[in-house]
MOPAC internal coordinates of N, CA, C and O (Angstrom, degrees):
PM7 1SCF
backbone

  N    0.0000 0     0.00 0     0.00 0    0    0    0
  C    1.4481 1     0.00 0     0.00 0    1    0    0
  C    1.5190 1   109.16 1     0.00 0    2    1    0
  O    1.2310 1   121.68 1   -22.28 1    3    2    1
  N    1.2866 1   114.39 1   157.72 1    3    2    1
  C    1.4526 1   118.84 1   176.27 1    5    3    2
  C    1.5254 1   109.68 1  -126.76 1    6    5    3
  O    1.2310 1   121.66 1   -21.79 1    7    6    5
  N    1.3144 1   114.42 1   158.21 1    7    6    5
  C    1.4555 1   120.64 1  -179.13 1    9    7    6
  C    1.5272 1   110.44 1   -74.57 1   10    9    7
  O    1.2310 1   120.33 1   -31.82 1   11   10    9
  N    1.3242 1   116.98 1   148.18 1   11   10    9
  C    1.4673 1   119.48 1   171.55 1   13   11   10
  C    1.5305 1   108.86 1   -60.28 1   14   13   11
  O    1.2310 1   120.19 1   -31.75 1   15   14   13
  N    1.3106 1   117.24 1   148.25 1   15   14   13
  C    1.4606 1   122.14 1  -176.89 1   17   15   14
  C    1.5247 1   112.30 1   -55.78 1   18   17   15
  O    1.2310 1   119.53 1   141.82 1   19   18   17
  N    1.3273 1   118.51 1   -38.18 1   19   18   17
  C    1.4749 1   119.94 1  -178.73 1   21   19   18
  C    1.5326 1   111.33 1   -66.50 1   22   21   19
  O    1.2310 1   119.61 1   145.23 1   23   22   21
  N    1.3255 1   118.35 1   -34.77 1   23   22   21
  C    1.4760 1   121.78 1   177.79 1   25   23   22
  C    1.5246 1   109.55 1   -69.60 1   26   25   23
  O    1.2310 1   120.41 1   135.96 1   27   26   25
  N    1.3361 1   116.81 1   -44.04 1   27   26   25
  C    1.4658 1   120.54 1   178.54 1   29   27   26
  C    1.5278 1   110.41 1   -59.52 1   30   29   27
  O    1.2310 1   120.11 1   135.20 1   31   30   29
  N    1.3327 1   117.40 1   -44.80 1   31   30   29
  C    1.4646 1   120.96 1  -179.83 1   33   31   30
  C    1.5251 1   111.37 1   -63.81 1   34   33   31
  O    1.2310 1   120.30 1   137.93 1   35   34   33
  N    1.3287 1   117.04 1   -42.07 1   35   34   33
  C    1.4639 1   120.60 1   179.51 1   37   35   34
  C    1.5326 1   110.84 1   -65.17 1   38   37   35
  O    1.2310 1   120.39 1   138.34 1   39   38   37
  N    1.3278 1   116.85 1   -41.66 1   39   38   37
  C    1.4649 1   120.93 1   178.07 1   41   39   38
  C    1.5278 1   110.76 1   -65.54 1   42   41   39
  O    1.2310 1   120.46 1   141.41 1   43   42   41
  N    1.3280 1   116.73 1   -38.59 1   43   42   41
  C    1.4625 1   122.20 1   177.91 1   45   43   42
  C    1.5269 1   110.70 1   -61.49 1   46   45   43
  O    1.2310 1   120.34 1   135.93 1   47   46   45
  N    1.3038 1   116.96 1   -44.07 1   47   46   45
  C    1.4691 1   121.44 1   177.42 1   49   47   46
  C    1.5309 1   110.24 1   -64.74 1   50   49   47
  O    1.2310 1   120.61 1   135.87 1   51   50   49
  N    1.3189 1   116.44 1   -44.13 1   51   50   49
  C    1.4712 1   121.69 1  -179.73 1   53   51   50
  C    1.5365 1   111.14 1   -61.44 1   54   53   51
  O    1.2310 1   120.73 1   146.10 1   55   54   53
  N    1.3470 1   116.20 1   -33.90 1   55   54   53
  C    1.4717 1   121.44 1   179.83 1   57   55   54
  C    1.5315 1   111.72 1   -82.31 1   58   57   55
  O    1.2310 1   120.56 1  -175.50 1   59   58   57
  N    1.3350 1   116.53 1     4.50 1   59   58   57
  C    1.4672 1   121.70 1   179.04 1   61   59   58
  C    1.5303 1   112.01 1    58.97 1   62   61   59
  O    1.2310 1   120.79 1  -143.95 1   63   62   61
  N    1.3294 1   116.09 1    36.05 1   63   62   61
  C    1.4721 1   123.56 1   176.04 1   65   63   62
  C    1.5231 1   112.35 1    63.56 1   66   65   63
  O    1.2310 1   120.32 1  -150.85 1   67   66   65
  N    1.3271 1   117.00 1    29.15 1   67   66   65
  C    1.4705 1   121.39 1  -178.28 1   69   67   66
  C    1.5221 1   111.17 1  -130.25 1   70   69   67
  O    1.2310 1   121.41 1   -26.39 1   71   70   69
  N    1.3340 1   114.91 1   153.61 1   71   70   69
  C    1.4629 1   120.74 1   172.93 1   73   71   70
  C    1.5253 1   107.30 1   -64.16 1   74   73   71
  O    1.2310 1   120.62 1   -49.26 1   75   74   73
  N    1.3140 1   116.42 1   130.74 1   75   74   73
  C    1.4631 1   119.92 1  -177.66 1   77   75   74
  C    1.5262 1   112.98 1   -77.15 1   78   77   75
  O    1.2310 1   119.90 1   175.42 1   79   78   77
  N    1.3209 1   117.80 1    -4.58 1   79   78   77
  C    1.4655 1   120.14 1   176.47 1   81   79   78
  C    1.5313 1   111.44 1  -102.24 1   82   81   79
  O    1.2310 1   120.12 1   126.48 1   83   82   81
  N    1.3384 1   117.38 1   -53.52 1   83   82   81
  C    1.4691 1   119.70 1  -174.78 1   85   83   82
  C    1.5286 1   114.01 1  -103.81 1   86   85   83
  O    1.2310 1   120.00 1   167.05 1   87   86   85
  N    1.3322 1   117.61 1   -12.95 1   87   86   85
  C    1.4547 1   121.31 1   177.41 1   89   87   86
  C    1.5199 1   115.21 1    86.50 1   90   89   87
  O    1.2310 1   120.00 1  -176.05 1   91   90   89
  N    1.3254 1   117.60 1     3.95 1   91   90   89
  C    1.4607 1   121.31 1  -179.49 1   93   91   90
  C    1.5284 1   110.55 1   -60.43 1   94   93   91
  O    1.2310 1   120.59 1   -42.84 1   95   94   93
  N    1.3329 1   116.48 1   137.16 1   95   94   93
  C    1.4688 1   122.39 1   175.96 1   97   95   94
  C    1.5246 1   108.31 1   -68.36 1   98   97   95
  O    1.2310 1   120.44 1   -45.91 1   99   98   97
  N    1.3428 1   116.77 1   134.09 1   99   98   97
  C    1.4629 1   122.41 1  -176.65 1  101   99   98
  C    1.5136 1   111.22 1  -128.47 1  102  101   99
  O    1.2310 1   121.09 1   -15.32 1  103  102  101
  N    1.3174 1   115.52 1   164.68 1  103  102  101
  C    1.4552 1   121.60 1   168.28 1  105  103  102
  C    1.5275 1   105.98 1  -108.56 1  106  105  103
  O    1.2310 1   120.44 1   -14.73 1  107  106  105
  N    1.3076 1   116.77 1   165.27 1  107  106  105
  C    1.4636 1   120.24 1   179.04 1  109  107  106
  C    1.5316 1   110.13 1   -61.06 1  110  109  107
  O    1.2310 1   120.12 1   152.21 1  111  110  109
  N    1.3326 1   117.38 1   -27.79 1  111  110  109
  C    1.4602 1   121.14 1  -178.62 1  113  111  110
  C    1.5312 1   112.77 1   -84.33 1  114  113  111
  O    1.2310 1   120.04 1   158.38 1  115  114  113
  N    1.3295 1   117.52 1   -21.62 1  115  114  113
  C    1.4652 1   119.66 1  -179.10 1  117  115  114
  C    1.5269 1   112.97 1   -98.03 1  118  117  115
  O    1.2310 1   120.06 1   168.69 1  119  118  117
  N    1.3262 1   117.50 1   -11.31 1  119  118  117
  C    1.4685 1   119.01 1  -178.82 1  121  119  118
  C    1.5237 1   110.82 1   -82.79 1  122  121  119
  O    1.2310 1   121.12 1   -22.92 1  123  122  121
  N    1.3109 1   115.46 1   157.08 1  123  122  121
  C    1.4547 1   121.63 1   176.57 1  125  123  122
  C    1.5214 1   108.57 1  -123.98 1  126  125  123
  O    1.2310 1   121.18 1   -44.78 1  127  126  125
  N    1.3213 1   115.34 1   135.22 1  127  126  125
  C    1.4630 1   121.43 1   179.77 1  129  127  126
  C    1.5284 1   108.38 1   -91.93 1  130  129  127
  O    1.2310 1   120.65 1   -58.90 1  131  130  129
  N    1.3141 1   116.36 1   121.10 1  131  130  129
  C    1.4656 1   123.23 1  -176.03 1  133  131  130
  C    1.5275 1   109.80 1  -111.20 1  134  133  131
  O    1.2310 1   120.87 1   -43.88 1  135  134  133
  N    1.3189 1   115.94 1   136.12 1  135  134  133
  C    1.4684 1   121.05 1   174.36 1  137  135  134
  C    1.5298 1   108.12 1   -78.22 1  138  137  135
  O    1.2310 1   120.07 1   -62.69 1  139  138  137
  N    1.3308 1   117.46 1   117.31 1  139  138  137
  C    1.4707 1   121.01 1   176.33 1  141  139  138
  C    1.5217 1   109.91 1   -59.82 1  142  141  139
  O    1.2310 1   120.53 1   135.64 1  143  142  141
  N    1.3206 1   116.59 1   -44.36 1  143  142  141
  C    1.4668 1   123.09 1   172.41 1  145  143  142
  C    1.5181 1   105.68 1  -114.22 1  146  145  143
  O    1.2310 1   120.66 1   -59.45 1  147  146  145
  N    1.3245 1   116.34 1   120.55 1  147  146  145
  C    1.4646 1   119.93 1  -175.56 1  149  147  146
  C    1.5250 1   111.64 1   -61.17 1  150  149  147
  O    1.2310 1   121.39 1   -24.07 1  151  150  149
  N    1.3043 1   114.94 1   155.93 1  151  150  149
  C    1.4620 1   120.96 1   177.92 1  153  151  150
  C    1.5275 1   109.73 1   -60.78 1  154  153  151
  O    1.2310 1   120.31 1   140.34 1  155  154  153
  N    1.3278 1   117.02 1   -39.66 1  155  154  153
  C    1.4726 1   121.18 1   177.97 1  157  155  154
  C    1.5246 1   112.59 1   -61.23 1  158  157  155
  O    1.2310 1   120.74 1   151.76 1  159  158  157
  N    1.3223 1   116.19 1   -28.24 1  159  158  157
  C    1.4660 1   120.84 1  -179.84 1  161  159  158
  C    1.5272 1   111.71 1   -94.41 1  162  161  159
  O    1.2310 1   120.56 1  -170.32 1  163  162  161
  N    1.3345 1   116.53 1     9.68 1  163  162  161
  C    1.4609 1   120.10 1   177.20 1  165  163  162
  C    1.5093 1   115.36 1   101.10 1  166  165  163
  O    1.2310 1   120.13 1  -176.60 1  167  166  165
  N    1.3291 1   117.36 1     3.40 1  167  166  165
  C    1.4597 1   120.78 1   178.91 1  169  167  166
  C    1.5174 1   111.88 1   -73.36 1  170  169  167
  O    1.2310 1   121.02 1   -23.82 1  171  170  169
  N    1.3070 1   115.65 1   156.18 1  171  170  169
  C    1.4608 1   120.20 1  -178.32 1  173  171  170
  C    1.5285 1   110.39 1  -116.91 1  174  173  171
  O    1.2310 1   121.25 1    -2.18 1  175  174  173
  N    1.3102 1   115.21 1   177.82 1  175  174  173
  C    1.4611 1   122.30 1   178.89 1  177  175  174
  C    1.5269 1   111.24 1   -94.00 1  178  177  175
  O    1.2310 1   120.23 1  -143.85 1  179  178  177
  N    1.3317 1   117.17 1    36.15 1  179  178  177
  C    1.4622 1   120.99 1  -179.36 1  181  179  178
  C    1.5289 1   110.42 1   -94.14 1  182  181  179
  O    1.2310 1   120.69 1   -17.24 1  183  182  181
  N    1.3085 1   116.28 1   162.76 1  183  182  181
  C    1.4615 1   122.71 1  -177.18 1  185  183  182
  C    1.5269 1   112.22 1   -56.62 1  186  185  183
  O    1.2310 1   119.85 1   138.45 1  187  186  185
  N    1.3094 1   117.89 1   -41.55 1  187  186  185
  C    1.4718 1   120.19 1  -176.83 1  189  187  186
  C    1.5283 1   112.88 1   -67.72 1  190  189  187
  O    1.2310 1   119.87 1   165.78 1  191  190  189
  N    1.3238 1   117.86 1   -14.22 1  191  190  189
  C    1.4645 1   121.72 1   179.04 1  193  191  190
  C    1.5326 1   111.67 1  -103.90 1  194  193  191
  O    1.2310 1   120.30 1  -173.22 1  195  194  193
  N    1.3178 1   117.04 1     6.78 1  195  194  193
  C    1.4647 1   122.05 1  -176.35 1  197  195  194
  C    1.5265 1   110.46 1  -104.35 1  198  197  195
  O    1.2310 1   121.28 1   -51.66 1  199  198  197
  N    1.3210 1   115.16 1   128.34 1  199  198  197
  C    1.4622 1   121.34 1   177.24 1  201  199  198
  C    1.5259 1   107.45 1  -123.19 1  202  201  199
  O    1.2310 1   119.99 1   -49.00 1  203  202  201
  N    1.3177 1   117.63 1   131.00 1  203  202  201
  C    1.4569 1   122.82 1   179.65 1  205  203  202
  C    1.5258 1   109.12 1   -89.41 1  206  205  203
  O    1.2310 1   121.28 1   -55.77 1  207  206  205
  N    1.3398 1   115.15 1   124.23 1  207  206  205
  C    1.4531 1   121.37 1  -178.40 1  209  207  206
  C    1.5222 1   110.60 1  -133.15 1  210  209  207
  O    1.2310 1   120.72 1   -24.58 1  211  210  209
  N    1.3367 1   116.24 1   155.42 1  211  210  209
  C    1.4593 1   120.65 1   169.68 1  213  211  210
  C    1.5360 1   106.83 1   -77.29 1  214  213  211
  O    1.2310 1   120.28 1   -11.97 1  215  214  213
  N    1.3222 1   117.06 1   168.03 1  215  214  213
  C    1.4619 1   119.53 1  -177.11 1  217  215  214
  C    1.5354 1   111.05 1   -60.54 1  218  217  215
  O    1.2310 1   120.15 1   137.00 1  219  218  217
  N    1.3309 1   117.32 1   -43.00 1  219  218  217
  C    1.4719 1   120.70 1  -177.90 1  221  219  218
  C    1.5310 1   111.21 1   -60.30 1  222  221  219
  O    1.2310 1   120.24 1   131.44 1  223  222  221
  N    1.3224 1   117.15 1   -48.56 1  223  222  221
  C    1.4655 1   120.30 1  -179.65 1  225  223  222
  C    1.5291 1   111.27 1   -67.10 1  226  225  223
  O    1.2310 1   120.17 1   143.87 1  227  226  225
  N    1.3346 1   117.27 1   -36.13 1  227  226  225
  C    1.4584 1   120.14 1   178.75 1  229  227  226
  C    1.5281 1   110.17 1   -64.90 1  230  229  227
  O    1.2310 1   120.36 1   138.26 1  231  230  229
  N    1.3259 1   116.92 1   -41.74 1  231  230  229
  C    1.4675 1   121.03 1  -179.77 1  233  231  230
  C    1.5343 1   111.93 1   -65.41 1  234  233  231
  O    1.2310 1   119.93 1   158.47 1  235  234  233
  N    1.3200 1   117.74 1   -21.53 1  235  234  233
  C    1.4588 1   122.29 1   179.98 1  237  235  234
  C    1.5441 1   113.03 1   -84.90 1  238  237  235
  O    1.2310 1   119.80 1   172.22 1  239  238  237
  N    1.3363 1   117.99 1    -7.78 1  239  238  237
  C    1.4583 1   119.84 1   179.91 1  241  239  238
  C    1.5271 1   109.39 1   -73.13 1  242  241  239
  O    1.2310 1   120.40 1   -28.31 1  243  242  241
  N    1.3182 1   116.84 1   151.69 1  243  242  241
  C    1.4697 1   120.51 1  -176.75 1  245  243  242
  C    1.5202 1   113.46 1   -71.20 1  246  245  243
  O    1.2310 1   120.32 1   163.50 1  247  246  245
  N    1.3223 1   116.99 1   -16.50 1  247  246  245
  C    1.4548 1   119.81 1  -178.69 1  249  247  246
  C    1.5256 1   113.19 1  -107.56 1  250  249  247
  O    1.2310 1   119.78 1  -171.91 1  251  250  249
  N    1.3255 1   118.03 1     8.09 1  251  250  249
  C    1.4634 1   121.56 1  -177.87 1  253  251  250
  C    1.5335 1   110.23 1   -57.67 1  254  253  251
  O    1.2310 1   121.18 1   -51.56 1  255  254  253
  N    1.3191 1   115.35 1   128.44 1  255  254  253
  C    1.4571 1   121.01 1   177.45 1  257  255  254
  C    1.5008 1   116.17 1    79.69 1  258  257  255
  O    1.2310 1   120.11 1   179.20 1  259  258  257
  N    1.3298 1   117.40 1    -0.80 1  259  258  257
  C    1.4646 1   121.24 1   178.83 1  261  259  258
  C    1.5136 1   109.07 1   -99.88 1  262  261  259
  O    1.2310 1   120.57 1   -33.96 1  263  262  261
  N    1.3050 1   116.52 1   146.04 1  263  262  261
  C    1.4725 1   120.52 1  -179.79 1  265  263  262
  C    1.4574 1   109.94 1  -102.01 1  266  265  263
  O    1.2310 1   120.10 1   180.00 1  267  266  265

């Protein structure tokens, strides 16, 4: 699942346009919205469960690519 666009934008602003893991400067088009708690584990598409990451940091998460 993916986050609604308004949640992704709000999380992006909250993260100050940076990857929340490595601090890399991002654009809204280059950032990836990551579920802190996966949907399979009961996580939702709400702002508090959204983490903004760069592609490299997102690919390093244990749940990357899993639904």
